[in-house]
C-alpha positions in Angstrom: -121.0 93.7 195.1 -117.7 91.8 194.1 -116.0 89.8 196.6 -114.5 87.3 194.5 -110.8 86.0 194.7 -110.5 87.1 198.4 -109.7 83.8 200.1 -112.7 84.3 202.2 -113.7 81.2 204.3 -116.5 80.0 206.3 -120.2 80.0 205.8 -122.4 82.3 204.0 -124.7 83.9 206.7 -128.3 82.6 206.9 -129.9 85.9 207.5 -128.1 87.7 204.6 -131.4 88.9 203.2 -131.8 91.1 206.2 -128.5 92.8 205.9 -128.7 96.4 204.2 -128.5 94.9 200.7 -131.8 95.6 199.5 -130.8 97.2 196.1 -128.1 94.6 195.3 -128.2 93.3 191.8 -125.1 91.1 191.5 -123.4 89.1 194.1 -119.9 87.8 193.4 -118.5 85.5 195.9 -116.7 83.1 193.4 -113.1 81.8 193.8 -113.1 81.9 197.7 -112.9 79.2 200.2 -116.5 79.3 201.4 -118.0 76.1 203.0 -121.4 74.8 204.1 -124.6 75.0 202.2 -126.1 77.8 200.4 -128.6 79.7 202.5 -132.3 79.9 201.3 -132.4 83.5 202.3 -129.8 84.2 199.5 -132.3 83.3 196.9 -135.0 85.5 198.5 -133.2 88.9 197.8 -135.8 90.4 195.5 -133.5 92.7 193.5 -130.8 90.2 193.0 -130.2 89.2 189.4 -127.1 87.2 189.4 -125.3 85.1 192.1 -121.9 83.9 191.3 -120.8 81.3 193.8 -118.6 79.0 191.6 -115.0 77.8 192.7 -115.9 77.4 196.5 -116.3 74.4 198.8 -120.0 74.6 199.0 -122.0 71.6 199.7 -125.6 70.3 199.8 -128.4 71.3 197.5 -129.2 74.8 195.6 -132.2 76.1 197.5 -135.2 76.8 195.1 -137.9 78.1 197.6 -138.7 81.4 195.7 -141.9 82.4 194.4 -142.8 83.1 190.7 -142.4 86.9 191.0 -138.9 86.4 192.6 -137.9 83.8 189.9 -138.4 86.3 187.3 -135.7 88.6 188.8 -132.9 86.1 189.2 -131.4 85.3 185.9 -128.0 83.9 186.6 -127.0 81.3 189.4 -123.3 79.8 188.8 -122.3 77.2 191.2 -119.7 74.9 189.1 -116.8 73.6 190.8 -118.3 73.1 194.4 -119.3 70.1 196.2 -123.0 70.2 195.6 -124.9 66.9 195.7 -128.2 67.8 194.1 -129.0 70.4 191.5 -132.3 71.8 193.0 -133.9 71.5 196.4 -137.7 72.3 196.3 
């Protein structure tokens, strides 16, 4: 799902994993105006292989509360050019 370069603003919903995206493999939200923190639920989407959040205005830490099975599926997380304060929250 490519939603990049759209000037979307606001927060990423906390309950995004409950949306009808169970087969989503790649999520491009880069180059928007997103704020707030990265919701832990985003990292819990089992089929997701890549998350592209770079070039927004996100803050806080990258949530990393996923189990070993799910870690193997998530291959790419791009978060450069945000206001993140720490690399990984455990």
